[in-house]
N, C-alpha and C positions, 0 to 999 in steps of 0.2 A: 490577688491579681492573676492575670493570664498572660499569654504572649503579647507583648506590645512592640509591634514593628510596623513599618510603613506599609500601606495597602499595596503599593506596587511590588514591594519585595515579597509580601505574602502571596499575591497572585502568581508571581513568577515561580516561587517554590512549589505552590500547589499544582501549577501546570506541568512543571518538570516531573513531579512524582506521578501524576496521572499518565503522562506520556511514557515514562519508564515502565509502569505497570502494564499498560495496554500493549506496548511493543514486546514485553517479555511474555505475555500470556496470549496465545493465539485465539483463545475462545472468548476473550474479553473485548468489549467494543465501546464501552462508555464508562467514564469515571467522574465522580463529584467529590469535592472536599468541602466540608462544613466546618466553620470556626465556632468553637464553644467559648462564649464570652466570660466576663468576670463573675465570680460568685458574689452575692447569693442568687442573682438573676439567672446566670448561665444561659444567656440568650444565644441560641444556636442559629447561625446564618450561613447560607450557601455562599461560598467564596467564588467558585467557578465550576463549570461542567465542561467536559471535553468528550467529543465523539470521534472515534477512529473510522475513517471511510472504509468501504468494503475491500479496497485494494491494499489497505494497511499502509498507505503512503503519506497521508496528511491528516491533521486534526482540525476540527472546527470547535470553536469555543463560544461560551455565552451562558445566559440563564433563560432559555426560551420557555421552559415549562412553568405553569402556574403551581406555586407551592407556598405553603405557610413558612417555609424556611428561606425563601428569597428575602432580600433586604426589605424591612429592617430586622427580620428574623423572628424567632419564636422563643419566648421565655420558658424556663424549666417548669413553672407552675402549670403551663398549658400543654406540655407533652409528657409529663411524668405518668407512671402507671396510677390510675385511679379507678375506683369502682364506677361502673356506669358509662365508661367511655372506652373507645378502641385502644388496644395496646399498640405501642409504636416501637419499632426496632431501635430508633434513636434513643428512647428512654432506657432500653436495655444496655446499649453501649455506654451511655454516659453514666448511669447509676452503678452498673456492675463492673464497668471498665473491662468488658469482655466483648468479643466479636459476635455478630449474628449472621448466619448463613441461610439464605432462602433457597435451599436445594430443591424444594418442592413448592413452586409458586402457587399451585392450586390449593395447597393446605397451609400456607404461610400464616402462622399464628399471630404475627405482628404486622400483617399487611392491613393498613387502615382502609384502603379501598375494598379489600376483600370482606372486611368486617362490616363496613358501612353500606357499600353498594353491591356486594356479591361479585365483584369483578377482580379476578386475579391479575397481578401485574407481571413481574419479571423475576428471573433468577439472578440473585445478587449476593454480594458479601459486603458487610459493613464492619470496619475495623476502627476502634478508638485509637487515637494518637496520644500516647502517655509520656509525661515528663516527670522525673522525680521532683518532689516538693523541695528538697534541699537544693536542687539545681535551679529551680524556677524562682525560689524565694531568697537566693543568696543576697545577703546584705539587708534583708528586711527583718525587723524586730519580731514581728508576729505574723501568723498566717491569717488570711481573711476568714470571714464567717461563711461556712458552707451551708447550702440549703438542706431541707429535709425531704424525705420521700413521703408518700401518703400515710405511712405508718408512724411518722414522726421521727424516724431514724436519720441521723446526720450523714450526708453523703461523704464517702471517702475517709470516714473517721479512722478506720483501721488500715488504711492504704498508704503506701509511701509515694503514691503517684497522684497526679491530677490529669483530667482529660482536657486537652486543649483543642482537639479537632477530631473529626470523624471522616474516614475515607469510605466511599461507597463505590463499588465496582460492579457493573452489570455484565452478565455472561449470556452467551447464547443458550437456548433451552437445554436443560439436563446436562450441562457440562461443568457444573461446580458441585462439590460435595463437602460436607462438614469435615474439617481436618485434612482436606486434600492438599497436595503440594502447592496448588494455586493459592489457597487461603494462607498457607504458611509463608509464601513469598510476600503476599500483601502485608502480613503481620511484620515481617522483617523490614519491608520498605516503610511501613508506618513509623518504625523506630528511626529510620533515616530521615524522614520528614520532621519528626520531633527534634532530632539533633540539628538539622539545618535551621529550623525556626528558632531554636534556642541560640544557635550561633549568631543569627541576625540580631537577636535581642541583646546578646552579650556584647556585640560590637557597639550598639547604641549605648548600652549601659556604660561600657568602658570609656567612650568619648565623654559622656556626662561626668563620669567620675574623675577623668583627667582634668576637665575644666573646673570642676567643683573642689577637687582636693589636690591641686598641683603641689602644695607644700608637703603632702604626705606621699611622696612618690613611691617609696618602697612598699607601703601598704597597698596602694592601688595596683602595683605590679603583681603582688601575691594573689590578689583577688582575680586579676586578669589571667594569670598563669593557671590557677586552679580551674577556672571556668573553661578556658580554651583547651587545656589539656584533657579535660573531661570529654569535650567534643571530639578532639583528635583521637582519643582512645577508641571511641565508637566508630572511627573510620575503618576499623577492621571489617566492618560489614561490607565495605566496597569490595574487598578481596573475596569475601564469601559469594557476593553476587557475580563476580567474574568467574569463579569456579563453577557456579551454577550455570552460567551461560556456556562455559566450556563443556559441561555435562550435556547440555542441550545439543550442542554441535556434534558431540560424539554419538548421541542418540539419532540425530538426523542422518549422520554419515552411515552408521551401521544399518539403519533402516533402508537407506538407498542402496548400499553395497550388497546387502544380504536379501534383497527383495525376492530374487528368484533362486535363492540357495536353501537347501535343506537345513543348513546350520542356523538359519534365522530363529529357529525354535529351541536352540541348544539351552539357553538360559531358562526359559519357561519349562521345558521338559525336565530339567534337573530339579527345579523348584517343586514341580508337581510330584516328582518321585519322592523327595524328602517329606513333603506334606502328607503324601499317602501313607508313608511309613508311620508318621506320627498318629494319623487317624486309625490305621489298622491295629496298632499296638496300644491304643488308648492313652498315649502320652499327652494328648491335648488336654486331658483332665488335670495335668500337673502344671505348675507355674513355669517350670523350665521348658516344657513342651510348648506351652502357649507363647513364651518368649521366642523360641526358635521359629515357630510358624509366622509370627509377626516379622522377624528378621528376614526370613525367606522371601516373604511378599515385598518387603522393603527393598531387597536387593534387585527385584525386577524393575524398580524405578530408578536405580542407580546406574550411571554410566561412567565409571571411574577409570583413570589411567591404570595400566596393568600393575605397577608397583604398589600403588595405594590400594587397588582392588584386592590384590593378594593379601595385603596386611589386614584389610577389612574382613575378608573371608576367614583368615586364620584366627583373628581375635574375636569376631562376632559369631562365627558359625562353628568352625572346627573345635575350638576350645569348649564351647557349650555342648556340642555333640559328644565330645570326649567325656564331659561331666555326666551327661545323660547315660551313655553306655557303661560308664563305671558304676553309676548308681543303679542302673537297670539294664543288664545285658539283654540284647534283642536277638541274639543268634548270629551265626556266621553269614547266612544268606542276606539278612537285613543289613548287617554291618558292611558287607561287600557292596550292596546297592548304595548305601550312604557314602562310602568312600568314592565310588564311581561318580555319583551325582556331584559331590564337592569338586572332584577333578574336572567335571564338565563345566562347573561354574567358573573355575579358574581359566579353563580353555576359552570361555566366552569373552573374557577380558581382552583376548588377543585377536579376535576375529576381524576387527577393523583394520588390522595390520597384517593379516595373513597373506603372504606372498602369492599363494595360489589363487586366492579370491581376488586380490588386487590385479593380478595379471589378466583376469577375465573381464575387468572393468575398462571399457574403452571410451568413456565419455570425456575423459581428461587425459592429458599427457602423463607419461610415466614420471617425469621429473616433478611435475606439479603434484601428483598423487603422493610421492615420497615426501616432499616438503610439507604437504598438508597433514599427512598422518603423523609425521615427526612432531608437528606443532600441537595438534589436538590431543595427542597421547603423551605429551611431555608432562612430567611430574613437577608442577610449579608450587613453590612455597612462599612466594612474595609477589607483589605487583611489579612486573617487568615491562617497562614501557616499550622497549625494542620488540619484545615478544608480541605485545598487543598491536604494535604498528604492523608487524608482518602478518598477523592474523587478520587484521582489518583489511590490509591490502589484498590478501587472498580471497576474502569474502566479497571483494569487489569484482571478482572474475565470475561471469555467469556460467562458465563451463562446469563449475562444481555442481550446480543444479540442485542445491539443498532446498527442502520445502520452505523453510523460514529464514533463508539466507540473508535477505535484506533487513529483516527485523533484528537478527543477531548482530549484523554489522552496525546498525544504528545504536543498539544497546551497548555494545563494546565501546563505541566512540564516546558515548555519554559517560560510561563508567570510567574510562581512561581520563576524560576531562575532569571528572569529579576527584579522582585520585591525585591528579596533578595539583588541583586547587588545595586539597588537604595537605599535600606535601609543602606547598608554598606557605600555607598558614602555619605549619609547624616550624618552618625555617624562620618566618617573621617573628613568631613567638620566642624562639630561642635567641634571636638577635636582640629583641626587647629586653629579655631577662639579663643577657650579658651586659648590655649598656647600663641598665639601671643598677644591677648588683655591683658593677665595677665603678659606680659613682659618676657616670657621664652627666654633665650639667647642661648640655645644649638641648636635650630632649628630642633631637631630630629623629632618632630611630623610633622613639615611642610614637611621635606624631605620624611618621610615615607608615608604621605598621598598623596603626589604628585608624588612619584617615581613609579618604576615598581611595578606591582601587584605581 
């Protein structure tokens, strides 16, 4: 079996995930979600496509393009890898349960149009939506029969997951790379879509089970609790996405604040100094040196609050440099440069709050700037709705003049709503468990928690 939910609920979930991705990624402009049907046919069908307008204000929906994946869809036997026919990215995602990134559209090895007509299409990333077999098949006695690839091997035989959908996001030319932060964000959101679709199915399954097994109330409750708590546990992703958006806001703010300041290159200059030492001393030939080089470059993409940033530098950089210097002393001069560069990295964490720099910024009031910097550099460790409300309210003020201010505001509004829904779901689940486990006979709590919203 695969996900079995109403078409309206499926389209709603797909549209929401497309909107979230496009509003989070400024270089993405179009998204499509394909549903992968029941084995062994695995008919793959386009659910919906959405295009973000150039002003990034509204979405248009529909299936305007001619495609073999438009309803009624395309069965596995027709798109799997076979000798003598073009390779498809869809086959890669479904069979291998791995993503496909067309970072070079001119040489995309799995572009059907490029192989057949010699016409290159676009830059995109395709991500399979995976669900654990044990979550999807809860209550079923046996798994279905999976199809085989061209070599006769059974799909997903050694995997704990099944593919229920594929997300395709189109990017503007040359703005997406294999393994880039954009592709990692899409991967994380694909898990959120899988969790949401699973939760829809669990709700329907729960209603059926309640009607069918009313006399076995305790057993039904245990199944419901296990399934829903599994979905609620995955809601930690929401907090990760909120932190990611806060990082984006800090990046936007520092880019705006330091635009005309020499300190705008503090972080990059320090990283280049550290990487140069690794190159000059030949440390990049060693595993520890390679790790440090990767961590230096990763730090360039991070915009952490100061307390977390200092912890990150201490644990990820300083400790490893100490190990390297203990193992291979590099001399006093190099050691001095290393310590100075690490100090500059720590200093870069505070530039967005530097009083001297803030005093020279005149596009917003002093009170607003103080409240704004206090918010975005606050070290948060949980979903705080009052904090999010203040942040959303401030993003509604155009005097901030951030590059992607409206996108960030809409993204935080959606994430806050999703966090509230998951909190309500957890409260309802706990109420159900208490009533059933305490022997309530009227069943009202169970019906209210599992019925229509």
